[in-house]
Biopython code that builds the backbone (N, CA, C, O; Angstrom):
import numpy as np
from Bio.PDB.StructureBuilder import StructureBuilder

atoms = [
    (1, "MET", "N", (10.840, 7.222, 31.403)),
    (1, "MET", "CA", (11.025, 5.424, 31.523)),
    (1, "MET", "C", (11.495, 5.152, 30.246)),
    (1, "MET", "O", (11.348, 5.637, 29.124)),
    (2, "LYS", "N", (12.157, 4.153, 30.794)),
    (2, "LYS", "CA", (13.201, 3.484, 29.823)),
    (2, "LYS", "C", (12.500, 2.458, 29.318)),
    (2, "LYS", "O", (11.829, 1.833, 30.140)),
    (3, "VAL", "N", (12.449, 1.962, 27.749)),
    (3, "VAL", "CA", (12.010, 0.986, 27.366)),
    (3, "VAL", "C", (12.923, 0.073, 26.518)),
    (3, "VAL", "O", (14.006, 0.559, 26.191)),
    (4, "SER", "N", (12.606, -1.315, 26.074)),
    (4, "SER", "CA", (13.328, -2.056, 25.351)),
    (4, "SER", "C", (12.247, -2.542, 24.235)),
    (4, "SER", "O", (11.152, -2.985, 24.579)),
    (5, "VAL", "N", (12.546, -2.452, 23.194)),
    (5, "VAL", "CA", (11.704, -2.858, 21.991)),
    (5, "VAL", "C", (12.210, -3.560, 21.129)),
    (5, "VAL", "O", (13.209, -3.104, 20.573)),
    (6, "GLU", "N", (11.756, -4.761, 20.764)),
    (6, "GLU", "CA", (12.081, -5.903, 19.465)),
    (6, "GLU", "C", (11.260, -5.791, 18.551)),
    (6, "GLU", "O", (10.065, -6.008, 18.753)),
    (7, "LEU", "N", (11.759, -5.413, 17.313)),
    (7, "LEU", "CA", (10.957, -5.368, 16.195)),
    (7, "LEU", "C", (11.389, -6.463, 15.120)),
    (7, "LEU", "O", (12.518, -6.947, 15.188)),
    (8, "THR", "N", (10.673, -6.775, 14.327)),
    (8, "THR", "CA", (10.883, -7.275, 12.917)),
    (8, "THR", "C", (9.745, -7.018, 11.822)),
    (8, "THR", "O", (8.556, -7.332, 11.879)),
    (9, "PHE", "N", (10.301, -6.493, 11.018)),
    (9, "PHE", "CA", (9.656, -5.885, 9.881)),
    (9, "PHE", "C", (9.627, -7.277, 8.697)),
    (9, "PHE", "O", (10.568, -8.025, 8.429)),
    (10, "SER", "N", (8.355, -7.302, 8.188)),
    (10, "SER", "CA", (8.212, -8.435, 7.172)),
    (10, "SER", "C", (7.624, -7.964, 5.907)),
    (10, "SER", "O", (6.491, -8.432, 5.794)),
    (11, "PRO", "N", (7.910, -7.324, 5.053)),
    (11, "PRO", "CA", (7.238, -7.030, 3.897)),
    (11, "PRO", "C", (6.974, -7.968, 3.139)),
    (11, "PRO", "O", (7.844, -8.722, 2.704)),
    (12, "LEU", "N", (5.439, -8.091, 2.798)),
    (12, "LEU", "CA", (4.779, -9.246, 2.047)),
    (12, "LEU", "C", (5.031, -8.957, 0.506)),
    (12, "LEU", "O", (4.079, -8.680, -0.224)),
    (13, "GLN", "N", (6.528, -9.038, -0.047)),
    (13, "GLN", "CA", (6.336, -8.510, -1.355)),
    (13, "GLN", "C", (7.971, -9.268, -1.613)),
    (13, "GLN", "O", (8.659, -9.656, -0.669)),
    (14, "ASP", "N", (8.306, -9.351, -2.770)),
    (14, "ASP", "CA", (9.578, -9.713, -3.356)),
    (14, "ASP", "C", (10.778, -8.921, -3.158)),
    (14, "ASP", "O", (11.906, -9.250, -2.792)),
    (15, "GLN", "N", (10.273, -7.797, -3.486)),
    (15, "GLN", "CA", (11.431, -6.487, -3.491)),
    (15, "GLN", "C", (11.253, -5.977, -1.854)),
    (15, "GLN", "O", (10.323, -5.275, -1.456)),
    (16, "TYR", "N", (12.228, -6.437, -1.119)),
    (16, "TYR", "CA", (11.965, -5.883, 0.158)),
    (16, "TYR", "C", (13.218, -5.373, 0.946)),
    (16, "TYR", "O", (13.065, -4.511, 1.812)),
    (17, "GLU", "N", (14.462, -5.893, 0.662)),
    (17, "GLU", "CA", (15.655, -5.766, 1.149)),
    (17, "GLU", "C", (16.060, -4.130, 1.447)),
    (17, "GLU", "O", (16.573, -3.715, 2.486)),
    (18, "GLN", "N", (15.700, -3.347, 0.291)),
    (18, "GLN", "CA", (16.206, -2.074, 0.386)),
    (18, "GLN", "C", (15.473, -1.053, 1.468)),
    (18, "GLN", "O", (15.949, -0.022, 1.944)),
    (19, "GLU", "N", (14.196, -1.635, 1.710)),
    (19, "GLU", "CA", (13.193, -1.044, 2.678)),
    (19, "GLU", "C", (13.779, -1.316, 4.228)),
    (19, "GLU", "O", (13.837, -0.530, 5.174)),
    (20, "ILE", "N", (14.146, -2.566, 4.146)),
    (20, "ILE", "CA", (14.721, -2.914, 5.579)),
    (20, "ILE", "C", (15.995, -2.495, 5.758)),
    (20, "ILE", "O", (16.424, -2.567, 6.909)),
    (21, "ILE", "N", (16.635, -2.119, 5.001)),
    (21, "ILE", "CA", (17.993, -1.389, 4.920)),
    (21, "ILE", "C", (17.921, -0.160, 5.296)),
    (21, "ILE", "O", (18.697, 0.282, 6.144)),
    (22, "ARG", "N", (16.984, 0.575, 4.726)),
    (22, "ARG", "CA", (16.703, 1.994, 5.046)),
    (22, "ARG", "C", (15.944, 2.211, 6.650)),
    (22, "ARG", "O", (16.189, 3.148, 7.410)),
    (23, "PHE", "N", (15.042, 1.156, 6.894)),
    (23, "PHE", "CA", (14.609, 1.143, 8.364)),
    (23, "PHE", "C", (15.657, 1.164, 9.297)),
    (23, "PHE", "O", (15.710, 1.964, 10.231)),
    (24, "ILE", "N", (16.556, 0.230, 9.042)),
    (24, "ILE", "CA", (17.585, -0.265, 9.951)),
    (24, "ILE", "C", (18.478, 1.111, 10.262)),
    (24, "ILE", "O", (18.562, 1.576, 11.398)),
    (25, "ARG", "N", (19.089, 1.659, 9.176)),
    (25, "ARG", "CA", (19.792, 3.033, 9.232)),
    (25, "ARG", "C", (19.183, 4.203, 9.920)),
    (25, "ARG", "O", (19.697, 4.982, 10.723)),
    (26, "ALA", "N", (17.983, 4.160, 9.437)),
    (26, "ALA", "CA", (17.225, 5.133, 10.014)),
    (26, "ALA", "C", (17.275, 5.127, 11.505)),
    (26, "ALA", "O", (17.693, 6.143, 12.061)),
    (27, "LEU", "N", (16.899, 4.108, 12.215)),
    (27, "LEU", "CA", (17.156, 3.664, 13.318)),
    (27, "LEU", "C", (18.343, 3.935, 14.179)),
    (27, "LEU", "O", (18.293, 4.374, 15.328)),
    (28, "ARG", "N", (19.613, 3.570, 13.383)),
    (28, "ARG", "CA", (20.898, 3.624, 13.683)),
    (28, "ARG", "C", (21.154, 5.168, 13.667)),
    (28, "ARG", "O", (21.901, 5.557, 14.564)),
    (29, "ALA", "N", (20.693, 6.074, 12.851)),
    (29, "ALA", "CA", (21.140, 7.292, 12.953)),
    (29, "ALA", "C", (20.145, 8.387, 13.998)),
    (29, "ALA", "O", (20.389, 9.589, 14.110)),
    (30, "SER", "N", (19.145, 7.760, 14.618)),
    (30, "SER", "CA", (18.260, 8.456, 15.415)),
    (30, "SER", "C", (18.962, 8.866, 16.994)),
    (30, "SER", "O", (18.588, 9.811, 17.689)),
    (31, "GLY", "N", (19.939, 8.003, 17.300)),
    (31, "GLY", "CA", (20.767, 8.436, 18.484)),
    (31, "GLY", "C", (20.361, 7.422, 19.502)),
    (31, "GLY", "O", (20.947, 7.374, 20.583)),
    (32, "LEU", "N", (19.360, 6.588, 19.197)),
    (32, "LEU", "CA", (18.820, 5.561, 20.250)),
    (32, "LEU", "C", (20.052, 4.408, 20.126)),
    (32, "LEU", "O", (20.954, 4.386, 19.288)),
    (33, "THR", "N", (19.809, 3.488, 21.194)),
    (33, "THR", "CA", (20.679, 2.488, 21.038)),
    (33, "THR", "C", (20.134, 1.531, 20.395)),
    (33, "THR", "O", (19.070, 1.119, 20.856)),
    (34, "VAL", "N", (20.552, 1.028, 19.431)),
    (34, "VAL", "CA", (20.313, -0.027, 18.456)),
    (34, "VAL", "C", (21.175, -1.460, 18.324)),
    (34, "VAL", "O", (22.396, -1.494, 18.171)),
    (35, "MET", "N", (20.502, -2.369, 18.392)),
    (35, "MET", "CA", (21.195, -3.703, 17.943)),
    (35, "MET", "C", (20.350, -4.554, 16.961)),
    (35, "MET", "O", (19.122, -4.633, 16.978)),
    (36, "GLU", "N", (21.079, -5.095, 16.218)),
    (36, "GLU", "CA", (20.408, -6.155, 15.294)),
    (36, "GLU", "C", (21.275, -7.713, 15.593)),
    (36, "GLU", "O", (22.318, -8.014, 16.173)),
    (37, "ASN", "N", (20.231, -8.449, 14.868)),
    (37, "ASN", "CA", (20.773, -9.893, 14.775)),
    (37, "ASN", "C", (20.011, -10.477, 13.398)),
    (37, "ASN", "O", (19.441, -9.617, 12.726)),
    (38, "PRO", "N", (19.954, -11.733, 12.964)),
    (38, "PRO", "CA", (19.624, -11.803, 11.856)),
    (38, "PRO", "C", (17.770, -11.839, 11.863)),
    (38, "PRO", "O", (17.103, -11.663, 10.843)),
    (39, "LEU", "N", (17.216, -12.091, 13.169)),
    (39, "LEU", "CA", (15.994, -12.499, 13.334)),
    (39, "LEU", "C", (14.956, -11.207, 13.457)),
    (39, "LEU", "O", (13.862, -11.095, 12.905)),
    (40, "SER", "N", (15.706, -10.140, 14.457)),
    (40, "SER", "CA", (15.083, -8.883, 14.793)),
    (40, "SER", "C", (16.045, -7.412, 15.010)),
    (40, "SER", "O", (17.236, -7.385, 14.702)),
    (41, "THR", "N", (15.389, -6.346, 15.525)),
    (41, "THR", "CA", (16.301, -5.584, 15.703)),
    (41, "THR", "C", (15.803, -4.859, 17.206)),
    (41, "THR", "O", (14.604, -4.827, 17.482)),
    (42, "GLN", "N", (16.507, -4.468, 17.842)),
    (42, "GLN", "CA", (16.171, -3.988, 19.360)),
    (42, "GLN", "C", (16.576, -2.713, 19.354)),
    (42, "GLN", "O", (17.686, -2.433, 18.901)),
    (43, "VAL", "N", (15.712, -1.724, 19.869)),
    (43, "VAL", "CA", (15.714, -0.409, 20.172)),
    (43, "VAL", "C", (15.540, -0.324, 21.729)),
    (43, "VAL", "O", (14.758, -1.020, 22.377)),
    (44, "TYR", "N", (16.446, 0.704, 22.272)),
    (44, "TYR", "CA", (16.600, 0.860, 23.702)),
    (44, "TYR", "C", (16.548, 2.595, 23.683)),
    (44, "TYR", "O", (17.119, 3.280, 22.833)),
    (45, "GLY", "N", (15.643, 3.181, 24.942)),
    (45, "GLY", "CA", (15.852, 4.287, 25.260)),
    (45, "GLY", "C", (14.737, 4.875, 26.061)),
    (45, "GLY", "O", (13.952, 4.173, 26.699)),
    (46, "GLU", "N", (14.684, 6.150, 26.014)),
    (46, "GLU", "CA", (13.349, 6.642, 26.629)),
    (46, "GLU", "C", (12.114, 6.351, 25.849)),
    (46, "GLU", "O", (11.951, 6.390, 24.629)),
    (47, "TYR", "N", (11.276, 6.052, 26.803)),
    (47, "TYR", "CA", (9.724, 5.826, 25.926)),
    (47, "TYR", "C", (9.368, 6.751, 24.967)),
    (47, "TYR", "O", (9.150, 6.417, 23.803)),
    (48, "ARG", "N", (9.277, 8.104, 25.437)),
    (48, "ARG", "CA", (8.688, 8.821, 24.366)),
    (48, "ARG", "C", (9.561, 9.087, 23.002)),
    (48, "ARG", "O", (8.984, 9.172, 21.918)),
    (49, "GLU", "N", (10.749, 9.193, 23.099)),
    (49, "GLU", "CA", (11.910, 9.272, 22.059)),
    (49, "GLU", "C", (11.772, 7.865, 21.086)),
    (49, "GLU", "O", (11.868, 7.887, 19.859)),
    (50, "VAL", "N", (11.573, 6.880, 21.747)),
    (50, "VAL", "CA", (11.552, 5.753, 20.905)),
    (50, "VAL", "C", (10.322, 5.751, 20.166)),
    (50, "VAL", "O", (10.332, 5.691, 18.936)),
    (51, "MET", "N", (9.325, 5.809, 20.794)),
    (51, "MET", "CA", (8.013, 5.979, 20.227)),
    (51, "MET", "C", (8.099, 6.960, 19.000)),
    (51, "MET", "O", (7.847, 6.646, 17.836)),
    (52, "GLU", "N", (8.449, 8.056, 19.395)),
    (52, "GLU", "CA", (8.536, 9.157, 18.143)),
    (52, "GLU", "C", (9.345, 8.625, 16.844)),
    (52, "GLU", "O", (8.881, 8.725, 15.708)),
    (53, "VAL", "N", (10.431, 8.128, 17.095)),
    (53, "VAL", "CA", (11.303, 7.457, 15.987)),
    (53, "VAL", "C", (10.314, 6.580, 15.325)),
    (53, "VAL", "O", (9.907, 6.850, 14.195)),
    (54, "LEU", "N", (9.871, 5.440, 16.043)),
    (54, "LEU", "CA", (9.093, 4.327, 15.648)),
    (54, "LEU", "C", (7.918, 4.644, 14.610)),
    (54, "LEU", "O", (7.616, 4.157, 13.520)),
    (55, "GLN", "N", (7.335, 5.750, 15.469)),
    (55, "GLN", "CA", (6.025, 6.166, 14.690)),
    (55, "GLN", "C", (6.433, 6.616, 13.445)),
    (55, "GLN", "O", (5.924, 6.005, 12.506)),
    (56, "ARG", "N", (7.317, 7.638, 13.121)),
    (56, "ARG", "CA", (8.004, 8.288, 11.817)),
    (56, "ARG", "C", (8.520, 6.866, 11.103)),
    (56, "ARG", "O", (8.033, 6.463, 10.047)),
    (57, "GLU", "N", (9.476, 6.232, 11.763)),
    (57, "GLU", "CA", (10.042, 5.325, 10.436)),
    (57, "GLU", "C", (9.077, 4.131, 10.095)),
    (57, "GLU", "O", (9.124, 3.615, 8.978)),
    (58, "MET", "N", (8.229, 3.707, 11.027)),
    (58, "MET", "CA", (7.358, 2.550, 10.751)),
    (58, "MET", "C", (6.380, 3.288, 9.653)),
    (58, "MET", "O", (6.368, 2.715, 8.563)),
    (59, "GLU", "N", (5.867, 4.020, 9.717)),
    (59, "GLU", "CA", (4.735, 4.910, 8.892)),
    (59, "GLU", "C", (5.625, 4.815, 7.444)),
    (59, "GLU", "O", (5.199, 4.252, 6.435)),
    (60, "GLN", "N", (6.797, 5.405, 7.538)),
    (60, "GLN", "CA", (7.563, 5.604, 6.283)),
    (60, "GLN", "C", (7.895, 4.088, 5.600)),
    (60, "GLN", "O", (7.815, 3.952, 4.380)),
    (61, "SER", "N", (8.239, 3.064, 6.401)),
    (61, "SER", "CA", (8.287, 1.821, 5.896)),
    (61, "SER", "C", (7.168, 1.390, 5.287)),
    (61, "SER", "O", (7.250, 1.107, 4.091)),
    (62, "LEU", "N", (5.932, 1.257, 5.961)),
    (62, "LEU", "CA", (4.776, 0.810, 5.471)),
    (62, "LEU", "C", (4.212, 1.461, 4.464)),
    (62, "LEU", "O", (3.418, 0.777, 3.818)),
    (63, "ASN", "N", (4.380, 2.723, 4.063)),
    (63, "ASN", "CA", (4.260, 3.514, 2.887)),
    (63, "ASN", "C", (5.095, 3.125, 1.580)),
    (63, "ASN", "O", (4.845, 3.406, 0.408)),
    (64, "ALA", "N", (6.236, 2.344, 2.160)),
    (64, "ALA", "CA", (7.220, 2.115, 0.887)),
    (64, "ALA", "C", (7.002, 0.716, 0.364)),
    (64, "ALA", "O", (7.661, 0.222, -0.551)),
    (65, "VAL", "N", (6.056, 0.136, 0.996)),
    (65, "VAL", "CA", (5.842, -1.256, 0.444)),
    (65, "VAL", "C", (4.445, -1.492, 0.425)),
    (65, "VAL", "O", (3.644, -0.987, 1.211)),
    (66, "GLN", "N", (4.085, -2.549, -0.818)),
    (66, "GLN", "CA", (2.727, -2.776, -1.045)),
    (66, "GLN", "C", (1.727, -3.356, 0.299)),
    (66, "GLN", "O", (0.562, -3.028, 0.524)),
    (67, "GLN", "N", (2.430, -4.140, 0.946)),
    (67, "GLN", "CA", (1.980, -4.701, 2.227)),
    (67, "GLN", "C", (2.951, -5.185, 3.017)),
    (67, "GLN", "O", (3.859, -5.808, 2.466)),
    (68, "GLY", "N", (2.974, -5.007, 4.469)),
    (68, "GLY", "CA", (3.815, -5.270, 5.268)),
    (68, "GLY", "C", (3.564, -5.623, 6.708)),
    (68, "GLY", "O", (2.427, -5.305, 7.054)),
    (69, "VAL", "N", (4.187, -6.107, 7.518)),
    (69, "VAL", "CA", (3.784, -6.685, 9.061)),
    (69, "VAL", "C", (4.873, -6.087, 9.779)),
    (69, "VAL", "O", (5.989, -6.073, 9.260)),
    (70, "PHE", "N", (4.678, -5.598, 10.897)),
    (70, "PHE", "CA", (5.537, -5.213, 12.039)),
    (70, "PHE", "C", (5.408, -6.118, 13.246)),
    (70, "PHE", "O", (4.262, -6.114, 13.695)),
    (71, "TYR", "N", (6.091, -6.738, 13.767)),
    (71, "TYR", "CA", (5.913, -7.635, 15.203)),
    (71, "TYR", "C", (6.710, -6.700, 16.030)),
    (71, "TYR", "O", (7.727, -6.131, 15.636)),
    (72, "MET", "N", (6.073, -6.557, 17.436)),
    (72, "MET", "CA", (6.998, -5.613, 18.371)),
    (72, "MET", "C", (6.693, -6.216, 19.618)),
    (72, "MET", "O", (5.585, -6.699, 19.849)),
    (73, "LYS", "N", (7.503, -6.209, 20.324)),
    (73, "LYS", "CA", (7.339, -6.515, 22.016)),
    (73, "LYS", "C", (8.253, -5.132, 22.695)),
    (73, "LYS", "O", (9.190, -4.472, 22.244)),
    (74, "MET", "N", (7.681, -5.087, 23.648)),
    (74, "MET", "CA", (8.259, -3.825, 24.506)),
    (74, "MET", "C", (8.085, -4.384, 25.898)),
    (74, "MET", "O", (7.137, -5.013, 26.368)),
    (75, "VAL", "N", (9.336, -3.968, 26.499)),
    (75, "VAL", "CA", (9.701, -4.278, 27.955)),
    (75, "VAL", "C", (9.930, -2.823, 28.621)),
    (75, "VAL", "O", (10.718, -2.060, 28.062)),
    (76, "LYS", "N", (9.326, -2.454, 29.690)),
    (76, "LYS", "CA", (9.553, -1.217, 30.593)),
    (76, "LYS", "C", (10.619, -1.577, 31.469)),
    (76, "LYS", "O", (10.492, -1.926, 32.642)),
    (77, "SER", "N", (11.683, -1.467, 30.819)),
    (77, "SER", "CA", (13.377, -1.160, 31.360)),
    (77, "SER", "C", (14.138, -1.337, 29.939)),
    (77, "SER", "O", (13.838, -1.778, 28.830)),
    (78, "ASP", "N", (15.208, -0.796, 30.514)),
    (78, "ASP", "CA", (16.626, -0.811, 29.631)),
    (78, "ASP", "C", (17.418, -1.953, 29.551)),
    (78, "ASP", "O", (18.499, -1.988, 30.140)),
    (79, "ARG", "N", (16.904, -3.136, 28.720)),
    (79, "ARG", "CA", (17.462, -4.445, 28.644)),
    (79, "ARG", "C", (18.807, -4.551, 27.850)),
    (79, "ARG", "O", (19.320, -5.644, 27.615)),
    (80, "SER", "N", (19.310, -3.452, 27.479)),
    (80, "SER", "CA", (20.599, -3.530, 26.345)),
    (80, "SER", "C", (21.653, -4.132, 26.860)),
    (80, "SER", "O", (22.483, -4.526, 26.040)),
    (81, "ALA", "N", (21.906, -4.356, 28.190)),
    (81, "ALA", "CA", (23.059, -4.820, 28.924)),
    (81, "ALA", "C", (22.749, -6.219, 29.423)),
    (81, "ALA", "O", (23.431, -6.798, 30.268)),
    (82, "TYR", "N", (21.888, -6.617, 28.958)),
    (82, "TYR", "CA", (21.470, -8.227, 29.409)),
    (82, "TYR", "C", (22.625, -8.916, 29.086)),
    (82, "TYR", "O", (23.388, -8.648, 28.158)),
    (83, "GLU", "N", (22.732, -9.886, 29.954)),
    (83, "GLU", "CA", (23.691, -11.466, 29.408)),
    (83, "GLU", "C", (23.036, -12.451, 30.046)),
    (83, "GLU", "O", (22.442, -12.338, 31.118)),
    (84, "PRO", "N", (23.141, -13.378, 29.414)),
    (84, "PRO", "CA", (22.294, -14.472, 30.046)),
    (84, "PRO", "C", (23.248, -15.196, 31.115)),
    (84, "PRO", "O", (24.465, -15.181, 30.930)),
    (85, "HIS", "N", (22.780, -15.725, 32.050)),
    (85, "HIS", "CA", (23.241, -16.241, 33.336)),
    (85, "HIS", "C", (23.219, -17.648, 33.292)),
    (85, "HIS", "O", (22.892, -18.192, 34.347)),
    (86, "PHE", "N", (23.531, -18.499, 32.165)),
    (86, "PHE", "CA", (23.509, -19.787, 32.171)),
    (86, "PHE", "C", (24.559, -20.326, 31.349)),
    (86, "PHE", "O", (24.691, -21.545, 31.236)),
]
sb = StructureBuilder()
sb.init_structure("model")
sb.init_model(0)
sb.init_chain("A")
sb.init_seg("    ")
for serial, (resi, resn, name, xyz) in enumerate(atoms, 1):
    if name == "N":
        sb.init_residue(resn, " ", resi, " ")
    sb.init_atom(name, np.array(xyz, "f"), 0.0, 1.0, " ", f" {name:<3s}", serial, name[0])
structure = sb.get_structure()
């Protein structure tokens, strides 16, 4: 089953940029389709593979910061080729 996931990681501390960069680089290196914009990161692929990568990398990121919040939305389909029709 294909899924599309949108993530936003918000470390609740002053020194946060390095962990966000590490997290995005790890997602890119995973082999999944990854797209970024200034507000979020989107990950596309097979459900089990996406969740395995996210579980590992989200845990590492949460361990690296004092406090942090992940916002996640998931859609059952691969929306990586979506283009607005308006």
